[in-house]
C-alpha positions in Angstrom: 4.4 4.0 2.7 1.7 3.4 5.2 -0.1 1.2 2.7 3.1 -0.9 2.3 3.4 -1.2 6.0 -0.1 -2.5 6.2 0.5 -4.9 3.3 3.6 -6.3 5.0 1.6 -6.9 8.2 -1.2 -8.6 6.4 1.2 -10.8 4.4 2.9 -11.8 7.7 -0.4 -12.6 9.2 -1.5 -14.6 6.2 1.8 -16.5 6.3 1.2 -17.4 9.9 3.4 -14.7 11.3 1.2 -14.3 14.3 4.3 -13.8 16.6 5.5 -10.9 14.5 2.1 -9.2 14.7 2.0 -9.6 18.5 5.5 -8.0 18.7 4.4 -5.1 16.5 1.3 -4.5 18.7 3.6 -4.4 21.8 5.7 -1.8 20.1 2.6 0.3 19.4 3.1 0.2 15.7 0.0 -1.8 15.0 -3.5 -0.6 15.4 -5.3 2.7 16.0 -3.4 5.0 18.4 -6.7 6.4 19.7 -8.8 3.3 20.1 -6.2 0.5 20.2 -8.3 -1.4 17.5 -6.8 -3.1 14.4 -6.6 -0.9 11.3 -9.1 -2.9 9.2 -10.0 -0.1 6.8 -8.1 2.4 4.6 -9.3 6.0 4.1 -8.6 6.9 0.5 -9.3 10.6 1.2 -6.7 10.9 3.9 -4.4 8.0 2.8 -4.4 6.4 6.3 -5.4 3.2 7.9 -8.4 3.5 10.2 -10.1 1.2 12.7 -13.8 0.4 12.8 -14.5 3.1 15.4 -12.6 5.8 13.4 -14.5 4.8 10.2 -17.8 5.7 11.8 -16.5 8.9 13.4 -17.3 12.3 11.8 -13.7 12.6 10.6 -14.1 9.7 8.1 -17.8 9.1 7.8 -18.1 11.0 4.5 -14.8 9.8 3.1 -14.2 6.9 0.7 -13.2 4.1 3.0 -12.3 0.6 1.8 -11.4 -2.7 3.6 -7.6 -2.9 3.8 -7.5 -6.0 1.5 -9.5 -4.1 -1.2 -7.3 -1.1 -0.9 -4.2 -3.2 -1.2 -5.5 -4.9 -4.4 -6.5 -1.5 -5.9 -3.1 0.2 -5.2 -1.2 -2.9 -6.2 -2.9 -2.8 -9.6 -2.1 0.9 -9.9 1.6 0.3 -9.0 1.8 -2.6 -11.5 0.4 -0.4 -14.3 2.8 2.4 -13.6 5.7 0.0 -13.3 4.8 -1.5 -16.7 4.7 2.0 -18.2 8.1 2.8 -16.8 9.5 -0.5 -18.1 8.1 0.3 -21.6 9.6 3.8 -21.5 13.0 2.3 -20.5 12.9 -0.2 -23.3 12.1 2.6 -25.8 15.0 4.7 -24.5 17.4 1.8 -24.6 16.3 1.1 -28.2 16.9 4.8 -29.2 20.3 4.7 -27.5 21.3 1.6 -29.3 20.1 3.0 -32.6 22.1 6.2 -32.0 25.2 4.2 -31.1 24.9 2.2 -34.3 24.4 5.3 -36.3 27.5 7.0 -34.8 29.7 3.9 -35.7 
């Protein structure tokens, strides 16, 4: 969920949604709560966005930390793979259901 929020914010920024980003910062939703820095990195171990200061802190220094864009691409790929697997399973089940209905007729 956090990753999706970050992805939405980055998409809005890339699309020129600078005004939305400023509004989110005013609401306190954007950026590190502790350092008020942008969440430029994603800690894979903790599953949270982190700022540059937090990335270098003891809490995350030994963790696997990626730039947000890289994490988005990685997780998007995983989601697409899982979604394709679910679609394949659905198609198989629908085929079995149809075959069973034909057999019962």
